[in-house]
N, C-alpha and C positions, 0 to 999 in steps of 0.2 A: 803729458805728451806721450804718444805711443812710440816705441822703438822699432816698430815694424815698417819696412820700406814700402811705399805705395808705388809699386811698379807693375807693369802688365806681364812681365816675363812668364812666370809659372802659371797664372790663371789662363793666359792666352794659349800657352802650349797645351794645357789640359783640354781647353775647348777645341783646339785643332785636332787633338787625338780622339776625343769623344764625338765631336760633331763637325767633321770637316766640311760637309756640304750644307750645314745649317745656314739659313739666310739671315743676314743682318740688314735692317732697313733704317736709313737715316733720312730724316725730313730736312730738306734744304730751305734756306730763307725764302725762296720764291714759291714754296709750297710743293715743289716736286720732290720725288724721293730718289735715293741712290741705294741700290741693292748690291750686296756682295756677301761672300761667305767668310767663315772664320779663317780659312786658308788664304783667301784674298787679303784679309785684314792683316794676317801675320806677315805675308810677303811685303805689304806696303810698310808696315812698322819696321821690319828688318831692313828695308831699303832706306828708310828715314834714319835708323840707327847707324847704318853704314855711312850715310852722308854726314851725320854729326861726328862720327869717328874720323872721317876724312878731313873735317874742319879742325881736328885736334882736340875736340871735347873728350874729357875723360869720364869714366863711370861716376866718380865722386864729385864732378863739377855740378854746380847748382844751375838749373835752367828754369826759366819762367815759361809756363805753358798757358797761353791765353785761352785754350779750349776748355779748361776746367771751370 
């Protein structure tokens, strides 16, 4: 087992710094697409992290992510 944490923090920050306006495209179940930038993604992820923090979850708490 690898001792490296699988988190988005550093890679996402680097992507925002290097490619802030680069477009990400997600294909939705209905076949349509959702387009956003690395900056948009970082803002959404930070909002989600804030909401989890408000719920009392700590950095070391284990969470299940059904998106993986």
